[in-house]
VEXKOLPA-921200 format. One record per residue (C-alpha): residue number from 1; residue in one letter; x, y negated, z. Coordinates in nm, 4 decimals, always signed. Layout:
# residues N
(site NUM; 'A'; (X; Y; Z))
...
***
This chain:
# residues 72
(site 1; 'X'; (+9.8597; +7.3167; +3.1588))
(site 2; 'X'; (+9.9807; +7.6683; +3.3522))
(site 3; 'X'; (+10.2946; +7.6658; +3.5464))
(site 4; 'X'; (+10.5514; +7.8946; +3.3879))
(site 5; 'X'; (+10.7633; +8.0644; +3.6954))
(site 6; 'X'; (+11.0407; +8.3457; +3.6830))
(site 7; 'X'; (+10.9796; +8.6441; +3.9573))
(site 8; 'X'; (+11.2352; +8.8822; +4.0319))
(site 9; 'X'; (+11.1752; +9.2473; +4.1858))
(site 10; 'X'; (+11.4225; +9.5564; +4.2179))
(site 11; 'X'; (+11.3613; +9.9094; +4.3324))
(site 12; 'X'; (+11.6253; +10.1973; +4.4000))
(site 13; 'X'; (+11.5386; +10.5292; +4.2500))
(site 14; 'X'; (+11.7026; +10.8327; +4.4395))
(site 15; 'X'; (+11.7717; +11.0326; +4.1263))
(site 16; 'X'; (+11.6799; +11.0564; +3.7465))
(site 17; 'X'; (+11.3340; +11.1992; +3.7551))
(site 18; 'X'; (+11.0493; +11.0596; +3.5351))
(site 19; 'X'; (+10.8055; +11.1132; +3.8063))
(site 20; 'X'; (+10.9870; +10.8973; +4.0409))
(site 21; 'X'; (+11.0534; +10.6021; +3.7959))
(site 22; 'X'; (+10.7002; +10.6207; +3.6725))
(site 23; 'X'; (+10.5737; +10.5819; +4.0250))
(site 24; 'X'; (+10.8481; +10.3531; +4.1716))
(site 25; 'X'; (+10.7858; +10.1210; +3.8667))
(site 26; 'X'; (+10.4211; +10.1159; +3.9091))
(site 27; 'X'; (+10.4560; +10.0386; +4.2805))
(site 28; 'X'; (+10.7123; +9.7559; +4.2094))
(site 29; 'X'; (+10.4808; +9.5966; +3.9460))
(site 30; 'X'; (+10.1986; +9.5877; +4.1946))
(site 31; 'X'; (+10.3742; +9.4588; +4.4800))
(site 32; 'X'; (+10.5535; +9.1758; +4.2727))
(site 33; 'X'; (+10.1988; +9.0880; +4.1413))
(site 34; 'X'; (+10.0342; +9.1137; +4.4962))
(site 35; 'X'; (+10.3187; +8.8878; +4.6731))
(site 36; 'X'; (+10.3151; +8.6443; +4.4258))
(site 37; 'X'; (+9.9319; +8.5961; +4.3592))
(site 38; 'X'; (+9.9486; +8.7163; +4.0236))
(site 39; 'X'; (+9.6930; +8.8577; +3.7601))
(site 40; 'X'; (+9.7918; +9.0612; +3.4444))
(site 41; 'X'; (+9.7258; +8.7552; +3.2411))
(site 42; 'X'; (+9.9345; +8.5408; +3.3920))
(site 43; 'X'; (+10.2520; +8.7302; +3.2841))
(site 44; 'X'; (+10.4246; +8.6113; +2.9894))
(site 45; 'X'; (+10.6976; +8.9161; +2.9359))
(site 46; 'X'; (+10.8924; +9.1411; +3.1701))
(site 47; 'X'; (+11.2545; +9.2186; +3.1406))
(site 48; 'X'; (+11.3551; +9.5916; +3.2969))
(site 49; 'X'; (+11.6978; +9.6787; +3.3205))
(site 50; 'X'; (+11.8588; +10.0133; +3.4898))
(site 51; 'X'; (+12.1653; +10.1703; +3.5790))
(site 52; 'X'; (+12.3254; +10.4242; +3.3357))
(site 53; 'X'; (+12.2447; +10.7382; +3.5398))
(site 54; 'X'; (+11.8984; +10.6877; +3.4960))
(site 55; 'X'; (+11.7726; +10.7837; +3.1671))
(site 56; 'X'; (+11.4613; +11.0054; +3.1689))
(site 57; 'X'; (+11.2390; +10.7259; +3.1724))
(site 58; 'X'; (+11.2402; +10.3735; +3.0665))
(site 59; 'X'; (+11.0140; +10.1538; +3.2886))
(site 60; 'X'; (+10.8937; +9.9404; +2.9880))
(site 61; 'X'; (+10.7134; +10.2808; +2.9279))
(site 62; 'X'; (+10.5630; +10.2741; +3.2496))
(site 63; 'X'; (+10.4304; +9.8980; +3.1985))
(site 64; 'X'; (+10.2869; +9.9784; +2.8533))
(site 65; 'X'; (+10.1113; +10.2798; +2.9592))
(site 66; 'X'; (+10.0441; +10.1987; +3.3107))
(site 67; 'X'; (+9.7954; +10.4623; +3.4852))
(site 68; 'X'; (+9.9286; +10.7188; +3.2485))
(site 69; 'X'; (+10.0681; +11.0196; +3.4473))
(site 70; 'X'; (+10.4222; +11.0480; +3.3015))
(site 71; 'X'; (+10.6530; +10.8159; +3.0627))
(site 72; 'X'; (+10.6125; +10.8340; +2.7036))
***
C-alpha cells in the first residue's frame, strides 16, 4: 500500500500574462515534484487556485498540456 500525502506549493505572478502563468506554473510543478521526490504516477490530484486579477490562463490548462507553448 502506498502512502498518500498532501503537498502544497505557491507562486506569485507579476501580471496577467498567459506566458508568465504557463512558465511559472510549470516551474512550480517541477519544483514541488523534485523537492518531494515525486513522479507523475505518484500524483492523485492537483488543486489550483488563483486571485481574481489573473484570468488569461488557468494553471490546470498548463498541467493538462504540460510542455505546450501556450494555454488552451
